[in-house]
C-alpha positions as CSV (number, residue, x, y, z in Angstrom):
1,M,42.4,-10.1,15.3
2,K,41.8,-10.2,11.4
3,A,38.7,-12.7,11.8
4,I,37.3,-10.4,14.4
5,K,37.4,-7.4,11.9
6,L,36.1,-9.2,9.0
7,L,33.1,-10.6,11.3
8,A,32.5,-7.0,12.4
9,A,32.4,-5.8,9.0
10,A,30.3,-8.2,7.6
11,F,28.0,-7.8,10.6
12,F,27.5,-4.0,9.8
13,A,27.3,-4.5,6.0
14,L,24.3,-7.1,6.5
15,M,22.5,-5.3,8.9
16,P,20.4,-2.8,6.8
17,A,19.4,-5.8,4.6
18,A,18.2,-7.6,7.5
19,G,16.0,-4.9,8.6
20,F,14.8,-4.4,5.1
21,A,13.8,-8.0,4.7
22,M,11.9,-7.8,8.3
23,C,9.7,-5.3,6.6
24,S,8.9,-7.0,3.5
25,E,5.7,-8.8,4.6
26,H,3.7,-5.5,4.9
27,K,0.3,-5.4,3.2
28,E,-1.1,-2.1,1.2
29,S,-3.4,-0.4,3.9
30,A,-6.3,1.9,3.2
31,N,-4.2,5.1,3.7
32,V,-2.7,4.7,0.4
33,C,-5.8,4.4,-1.8
34,A,-6.8,7.2,-3.7
35,T,-9.8,9.5,-2.9
36,G,-13.1,7.8,-3.5
37,M,-11.4,4.5,-3.1
38,S,-11.5,2.1,-0.1
39,W,-9.1,-0.9,0.8
40,D,-11.1,-4.4,0.2
41,D,-9.4,-7.1,2.4
42,E,-11.1,-9.8,0.4
43,K,-9.7,-8.5,-2.8
44,Q,-6.2,-7.2,-1.1
45,A,-6.9,-4.0,-3.6
46,C,-8.4,-0.6,-3.5
47,V,-12.0,-0.7,-4.8
48,E,-14.5,2.4,-5.8
49,I,-16.8,3.4,-3.0
50,V,-20.3,2.9,-4.3
51,S,-23.0,4.8,-2.6
52,S,-26.6,3.6,-2.7
């Protein structure tokens, strides 16, 4: 019985960490660039919008 409680406690303790690790591959998107900036996929960064 103690082993089951220990496994259950470990499971519930590690679940939040597993959920966080799954989201670690997200990349920055255009909605986080400042005003006047745009996301450049090639540079993987926000760049200034140049109007001609």
